[in-house]
C-alpha positions, 0 to 999 in steps of 0.5 A: 499499500502506498502512493505513488511518487507520479500520484503525488507529483500531480497532488503538488502542481494542483497545490500550485507549486511547478514538479522538476521532472529533469530533477525527480526520482522515485525516491524525490519529488522536486519542485518550485514554489509558486511566482512570489513566494520564497522556498525556504520561507515555505520549508520553515513554515512547514516545519514551523507549521506542522512538524513536516521536514523539506529538504532545499535543492543542492549545488545549482538548485539549492535555493530554486526548488524543495523536494519532499522525500520518499524512502526509506520509512516516508515511503509509507501512505501517511507521509504522503498525505501529510506532506500535501496537508503540509504543503498545502496547508502553509501555502495558503497560510502564505496567499496562496490559495489552493485546494489541500483537500481535494489534494489530500483526499485523493490521497486517502483514495487512492491509498484505500484503492490498494487496500480496502479496509474489512 
């Protein structure tokens, strides 16, 4: 049971971010924040408000993109839900209107489709 990395990327795009497919991998979703949103401030806000940790870019992408890891312990489905909720909530707090509930609902629906309860 898991939320596929491509599905997580779709939901990140739906929240107004631009996914960097050329940098993304099965273990990381890399994205640019919406225009006017400082990625370092967003990462601090996500951690402060929700206790979720995203990482910054590296090398030439430092300060230009944010990364959501989905490997090891964070490969569990609930972490994708938490990441989407934290990202959407923090973007909303920064003035970017999102449909965070739809993203979270889509992630939960995918989890439930993998293995029905009961």
